[in-house]
N, C-alpha and C positions, 0 to 999 in steps of 0.2 A: 504494500499499500504506500502511496506517495505521502510525504510529510504533509502536515496541515498547511504549512507555508506554501508548498507546491500546489496542493489541491485548491488553495485560495485563488490561484490564477484562473483556474477553470471557472470557479464560482463567480469571481469578479467579471470575467468575460461574459458569462451568461446574464448576470444582473445588469451590467452596463448596456448590453445589446438589447435589453428590453426597452430602452429608450429608442423607439422605432419611428418617431414622427407622428405617432397616434397616441391615444389614451392619455392625453395631457402633456405629451412631449412635443417639442417643436422640431428637434433635429433627429435624424435617423442614424444611430450609431451601429445599427445592424447591417448597414450597407457594406459591400465588399471593401475592405481596407480602410474603413472609417475608424476602427479601433485596433490599436497594436500595443503590445507589451514591450517596453524598452524605452530608453532615453532618446528623444528626438528633439532637435533644435528648431525644426520647421517641418511643415507637412511634406512628406515625400512626393506626393502627387499634387501639383499646383492646379490641376484641373478639377480636383475634388471639391465638394461643398463644405465638408466638415472632416476633421481629423482629430482624434484623441489618442495620446500616448499615456500609458500607465506603467508605473514601476514602483517596486518596493524600495524605499529609501533606507529603512533600518528596521531590524528586528531586535527587540530587547526583552529581557526578563524583568518583569515589573514587581514591585512590592518587596517587602522584607519578611513575609511570612515563611514559615518552615514548610516546604513542600512534603506532603506525605506520599502522594502518588501522582501529583500534578504540579506542573510549573506554570506560573502566570506568564503569558506572552503578550506583547503588544507589537504589532507590525505598523510602521508608519509608511503610508503610501502617498504618492503624488500622481495626479492626473493633470496633464496640460492639454488644452484643447485649442484648436484654431478653427475659425469659421469664416468662409469667404463672404465678403461684404462689399462695401464701397470704400473709396478713399476718404469719405467724410468720417472724421473721428467719432462723432456722436453716434452715427449709424453703426460703425464697427464696434464701438463700445457696447451699444445695446445688444447687438448680435452675440458678442462674447458673453455678456451677462446672462443672456437667455440660455446659451450653451452651458454655462456654469451651473445654472439652476437645473437644467436637464440632468447633468451629471450628479448633482447633489440629491435630487429626487430619486434617481435610479439607485443610488447607494442606500438611501433611507428605505426605499421599497425593497431593496435586496435583502436587508437585514430584518426589517419589521413587517414587510408585506404592505398592502394597501388596504384601504377601507373595504370591508366586505370579504377579505380573504379568509378562507377557512381551510386548514388551520392557519393561525396567524404566523407570519414569517415568510420570507422570500428565499431566493437562491443562496443567499449568504447567511441565513439564520443558523444553519448547522453545516459545518464542513468537517469531514472525517469524524463524524459523531461528536464533534466539539461545538457547543453553543457559542456563537460569535456575538460580540457586543460591538456596536459602532460607537467609537469614542468621539473625540473632537473632530469636527468637520468645518474646515475653513476654506472659503472660496474667495477668489479675487480676480480682478481684471487688470491686464498689464498693457502698458503702451510705452515704448521707447523707440523714438524715430530711427535710431541706429540699428536696432534689431528687428523692428516691426516690419512685416511684409505690408506693403502699402494698401492692399485691398483685403486684409485679413484682420479679424479681431482675435485676440488671444486671452485665454483665461487659465486659471489653475484652481485645483481643489486639492488640499492636503487633508488626509483623513487617517484615522487610526482604527484598526480592527484588533480586538483583544479576545483571548480565549485562555483556557487552562489546558496546557499540553500534558497529555497522559504519558507515562513511561512507555516507550516503544511505539508511539504513534506519530 
């Protein structure tokens, strides 16, 4: 069985791709090559409408409790998204903010599900039989004329996923 950290990639991929341009989402992250895991400094395909790169920044053991058969883990992740827009800064900023919101909602629904879900919880609620908790979720919009692509809005979302790692899992 893959480690919980490794299995998290598949669960995140599924959860984020539920942002499909419908059901309250504006952008379609389920489109071919719209979502990739790894560090990117710009969208690889400039003809695309939207691109999101996701990577784990750090995995740490949290807390000072004595583990009996489980270790507390917190993975810090980052998602950086680009959305094709116009050269108008205000329009690009609005597009990036909307993409940021889509990413945040997909993560929240991924862990907690959405209203009316039975049972409660989404694709990230349990990974490798480990209950997952969504910790801090921080989103932002970025603009720097030196690095900004002229017709793209850029956003980021930093988030934490925590669980108790069992021995051998």
